[in-house]
C-alpha positions in Angstrom: -4.5 9.2 -46.8 -4.1 11.2 -43.6 -7.2 12.6 -42.0 -7.0 15.9 -40.2 -8.3 15.9 -36.7 -10.7 18.6 -35.7 -9.8 21.1 -32.9 -12.4 19.4 -30.7 -10.8 16.0 -31.2 -7.3 17.4 -30.5 -8.5 19.1 -27.3 -10.1 15.8 -26.1 -6.8 14.0 -26.4 -5.1 16.7 -24.2 -7.6 16.6 -21.4 -6.1 15.1 -18.2 -8.1 13.3 -15.6 -6.5 12.6 -12.2 -7.0 9.0 -11.3 -9.6 8.3 -8.6 -8.0 5.0 -7.6 -4.3 5.0 -6.6 -2.0 2.1 -6.0 -0.1 1.9 -2.7 3.0 3.5 -4.2 0.9 6.3 -5.8 -1.1 6.9 -2.6 2.1 7.2 -0.5 3.7 9.5 -3.1 0.5 11.6 -3.3 0.7 12.5 0.4 4.5 12.8 0.4 5.6 9.8 2.4 7.3 6.5 1.7 5.3 3.2 1.4 6.4 2.0 4.9 5.1 5.2 6.6 1.9 5.0 4.5 1.4 1.4 5.6 1.8 2.6 9.2 -0.7 5.4 8.7 -3.3 3.0 7.2 -2.7 0.6 10.1 -3.2 3.2 12.8 -6.2 4.9 11.0 -4.6 8.1 9.9 -5.1 7.0 6.3 -8.1 5.1 4.8 -8.2 1.4 4.1 -8.0 0.4 0.4 -10.8 -0.9 -1.8 -10.4 -4.1 -3.7 -11.3 -4.2 -7.4 -11.1 -7.8 -8.4 -7.4 -8.6 -7.7 -6.3 -5.0 -7.4 -6.0 -3.0 -4.2 -6.6 0.7 -4.7 -7.0 3.8 -2.5 -9.7 6.3 -3.2 -7.9 9.7 -3.8 -10.8 11.7 -2.4 -10.7 9.7 0.9 -7.0 10.2 1.1 -7.5 13.9 0.7 -10.1 14.0 3.4 -7.9 11.9 5.8 -4.9 14.1 5.0 -7.0 17.2 5.8 -7.8 15.8 9.2 -4.1 15.3 10.1 -3.0 17.7 12.8 -1.1 20.7 11.8 2.5 21.2 13.1 2.2 24.2 15.3 5.9 24.3 16.0 7.5 27.4 14.6 10.1 26.8 11.9 13.4 28.3 13.1 14.0 30.0 9.7 10.6 31.7 10.0 11.5 32.8 13.5 14.8 34.4 12.2 13.0 36.1 9.3 10.4 37.6 11.6 13.1 38.9 13.9 15.0 40.6 11.0 
């Protein structure tokens, strides 16, 4: 016999939670770089060091966001933007 799920139960199954801990690949993808560049950024302090949970190494998504926000902005003017402003 099939049981009908309530609207609340259906809604609960559709709720998405962003993971707090990210693997190395996920962390690199999250900020839009490859794993090699991400490793360089961790080594030089532009990205945070990971946490260890038993045998798993994870990066805290919130720390990644904070470090990413602290990266300098590229103040160079995009050539396409310059052409559009001139038009």
